[in-house]
N, C-alpha and C positions, 0 to 999 in steps of 0.2 A: 560433306558440306562444311565450309569454314564457319566457326561460331561468329556471331555478330559482336562487334566491339562495343563495350559500354561507353557512355560519354566520358567517364573518368579515364578510361584506357586511351581514348582518342587524345585527350588533353595531355596526359603524361607522355605518351609516345611521341607527341608533337614537340614537346619541350625538351626532354632529356638529351636528344642528340645535339642540341645547341650548347651543351656544357661538356666539353671534351674530357675534363678531368674525372667525370663520372664513369666513363666507359659504357658498355652496353647495358641496357635495362634488363633486369632479371624478373623483378616483381615489384609490386607497390601496394600500399594500403592508404586509404584516405584517413586523415586524422580529423576527428569531429570536434575535439576540444577547441573552443574558439569559434566565433561565428562571422568573422569578417573576411579573411582571405581563404582561398582554396589551398589546402595544405595536404601534402602527401609524404609519407615515408617511402623512399624508393630504395630498393636493393639493386645495386648495379655491380658491374664487373670489378670496380675499384672500391667497393664498400657501400655502406648505408649513407644516404644523404637526405636532407629535408628540402623538398621542392615546394615552392609557393607561387601562386599567382596573386599579385597585389590587387585588392578589391578596387575597381574603378568607381564603385558607388561610394565607398567610405572615404577614398582619397582621390580628390578631383585632379590633383597634380602629383601623380605617383613618382615622377622623376625627382621631385623635391624630397620625397620620402627616401628614395634611394641615395640621393646625394648625402643626406644626413646620416643614414646608416653606414654608408661607405666610409665617411670621414670618422665617425665614432668608432666603428669596429677596427679600423686600421690603427687608430690612436690607442685603443684598448689593448690590441695585440702587442704593440711596441712597449706600452707601459708594463704589461704583465711579463714580457721577456726581460725587461730591465730589472724587475723585482725577483727574477728567478722562478717564475711560475710557468704553468703549461698553457699556452695560448689556445691550444686546441680544445680545451675543456673550460678555460677561464673566461672565454668570450665567444660570441658568435663569429663565424668565419665564412665570408662569401666566396663562392667560386666564380672565376671569370667565364664569360660566355664566348662563343665564336664571333661575337660582334666586337670583341675587345673591351667589353664593359663588365660591370659587376652585376649585370642583368641581361636578359634577352627580351627584346620587344617584338611581339609577333605582328602579323599583318593587320590585326584588328587594333593594334596600339596597346594591347595588354602587356603588362610588365611581369616577367617571370624571374625568379631568383632561386639559387641553390645554396644551402648552408651545409657545412660539415655537420654530421649528426652527432649530437651530444647524448650519450647514454646516461640515464638517471631516472628520477621521479620528481613529482611536484605535489604540493598540497593545495587543496581548494580552500580549506579553512585552517586556522591555527589550532591544532589539537591540544596544544599546551603552550605556556609562556616561553619554553625553551625553543620550540620550533619558530615562534614569532620572533624571538631574539636573534636567532640565526638568520632568518630572512632579512631582518633589519640590518644585520651586519653585512649581508651581501649587497643590499641597496646602499648602505653607507660606504662600502668599499667601491662601489660603482662611482659614487661622488668623488672619492679619493683618487681613483685612477684617472678620472676625467677633470680633475681640478685645474689642470693647466691647459685643457682643451679650449680653444676660442669659441665660447658659446654664442657669441654675437655672429659667428659665421653660419650658424644653423638657420635653416628655413623654418618659417612658421607654417607647418603643414595643415594645422587647424587654427585659423585666425581667432584670436581672443579666447582661446580654450579655457584658460584660468584667469581671465579678466573679470573678476567678480563684480566690479561696478557695471561692466557691460551686461553681464548676466542679470544684474538687478534691474537695469533699464529694460531688458527684455521682459522681465516679470511685470514691470509697471505697464508696459504696452499690452501685455496679455490681460492684465486686470481691466484696463480701459476697454479693450476690444471685447473681452468675454465671449469669444467665438463659440465656446461650448455651452454657454448659458449655465455654467456650474458655479459661478462666483459665490452664490449664496451658501454653497455647501462647504466653503473653506474660508470664511471670513476670519476665523480665529487664526489660521495660519498666515493669512495676508497681514493681519495686525502684528503678529510676531515678527514677520519679515520687515515690515515698515519700521518697527521700533528699533531695529538693529542696523539700519542703513548707514549710520555714522561710523560704524566699526569696520566696514568692509574694504576700505581702500589702502590699508596699511602696507600690504605687500606690493601692490601696483605702484604706489607712491614711492616706496623704498627702492624699488628697481629703477624707477625713473630718476630719482635724485641721487642714486648711488650709495645710499646708506645700507642697502642690502645688495650683496654681490649677485651678478648675473651668473647663473649656473646652467650646465647641461642637465636637463631634467627628463626623466623617463615618462612621466605623466600617465602611467597605467600600472601603479605599483601594487597590483593584486599579488597575493601570495603565490598563485600558480604561475607567475612570471619569474619565479626563481627555480632553476633546475638544481635539485639536490643529487648527490650520488645515489647509487642503487640501494644503499642502506637507509637513505632518508635522513642521514645524520649530518652530512657535510654539504653546505651550499657550494655549487660549482660556478654558475654564471647567471647573468640576468638575460631573460628572453624578451621577445616581442618589442623590438625597437622602433616600430612604425610611428609612434607618437613622440619620439625624441624631439625636443624643441628647447629654445632658450627660455629660462624661467627662474624660479626660486626653489631651493632645496626644501622650503616649507611646503611646497605643493606635494612633493613626493612623500615626505614624512607625514603630512597631514592626511593625505588620502589613505595611506596605509592604516593610520589610527582610526579613521572614519569607519572602516569595515572591520578591522582586526580587533579593535578594543570595544566593539559593540557586542553586547551579550546576546543579541538576537540577530535574525536575518534581516536583509534589507526590505523585505515585504511582510514582516510580522504584523498581524492584525491586533494582537494583544499588546498594547503599549506598556503594560506593567512588566513585560519581559525585557524591555529595552533599558539598558544601563551602560554607563561609561565605565569600563573596567580599568581602574588605576593600576592593577597588577599587570595587565597587558600593556598599558601605556608605558609603565616603567621598563618592562622587558624590551619593548621596541626601542625606546629612547636609549637604553644601555647599548643595545646592539648597533644602532645607527651611529652613535657617537664613536664606539669602538672601531667600527668598520671604516669610518671617515678618517681616522688616524690624524686628527688635528687639522684637517682641511676646512672645517666649518668654523665660523667666527662665534664668539660668545653671544653676540647679539642674535645670530640665527638660532642658536640653541635655546636661548631664553624665550624665543618666540615659538618654540615647539607647541606649547599648549594652544597658542593662538592659531598656528597653522592647522591643527586638528579642528579647531572651532571653525575656521574659515572654510575649509574643504567640506565640512558637514553642512554649513550654511549654504554654500554654493550648490552642493548636490541637492539639498532640500528645495531651493528655489528653482532649480532646473526641473525637478519632478513637478513642482507646483505650476510652473510656466507651461509645461507640456500638457498637464491636466486641463488648464484653462484654455489652451489652444486647441484641444480636441485630440490629444494623444497622437501626434504626428511624428515624434522623434523616437521615443523609447517604445520598444515592443511591450505590449500589455497582454495579459492573459484574461483579464476581465475588466468590466467598465470602470471601476474605481481603483484600478491597480496603481496608477500614478499618484492618486490621492493617498493611498495607504503608504506608499513609499515616502511621500513628502511628510506625512505625519510621523513616520519612523525617524526620519532625519531630524525633525524638529524636537522630537522626544529625546533623542540622543544629545542634541544641542543643549537643551535645557539642563540635562544632567551634567554635561561638560561645564556649563556655567556654574552649577551648584558645587562642583569639585575643582574649580579653577585654582583655588589657593593650594589644595593638596597637590595638583599637577605641577604647579610652579615650584613648590617645595621639593618635589622629586627632582626637577631639573636643576635646582640650585645645589642639591646634594651631589648630583652627578658631575656638575661643573667643578665642584671642590675636589672631587676624586679624579678629575681628568688628568 
């Protein structure tokens, strides 16, 4: 009797034959890190590869996602070659399908893609400032390698993703509607948000009037989106390019600081554990500036503390908005999970504000040494 195929086996066996450069499938394993796309490491006749099905739930227009990734990875490949690097490990590489594209679209309309497999390891949290500095250098180099890429050609795959004024308007609507009937439990956070609304438009306005350069931004600069070599010492390449969009380098820098320079987790209930680490901030700023190799302007670098503040504020009001709306966007493990997250972000925000002068002094020192 033939064994019954698993759902994963059916998926992988359906997709792999449409990528001729892989050769025959030998084995596969599902990769569970990450919760959006279906991801598999596949062992094939011609080597190991990474197979993914783009989530139709997370990305309503997956062809736009693929257009962005194709353009960026080709540009990265050429830039790395020009600098004498190895493009097979220095960036993600898409394999062509038998449809003559960088993806295969199945009969259900789902988009499949295959990358060359990059051997290495990643970190979920910065175990020390040096790891954080090296990750920052990798994201800074990402900016450097793409500094000449026409960011305006990129599709906005998640509209208004870092449009903080739009996020703030969403919060105001959630306060007015109060669908969850929870407003009375977070009046202090609402007041903190309202008191800061005059500070939230600087990046959006700067991109609009040209005082801040439009850049190719990653928009998901978690530490585990950097692949290090197998020793964990050398960063190789930036992973997970689904949220590549036009934006500001301050988004990528700021969001890294929001989680990496926080002395506690994103859902820590004891607010006394939450502090803004100037040591981690300095390490990341040093690495990001070094990796960018002069491609960032002084105005951008001077706004690094503001970028960290802005991304923390934005994340805080997103958690608060979802809490007021009834927890429809972020996955929650318990009833007040989004409220705990929002309180954490605002606690971090307040400590950032208390240490603003020190953070700015760090940046000025780094600029003088640039």
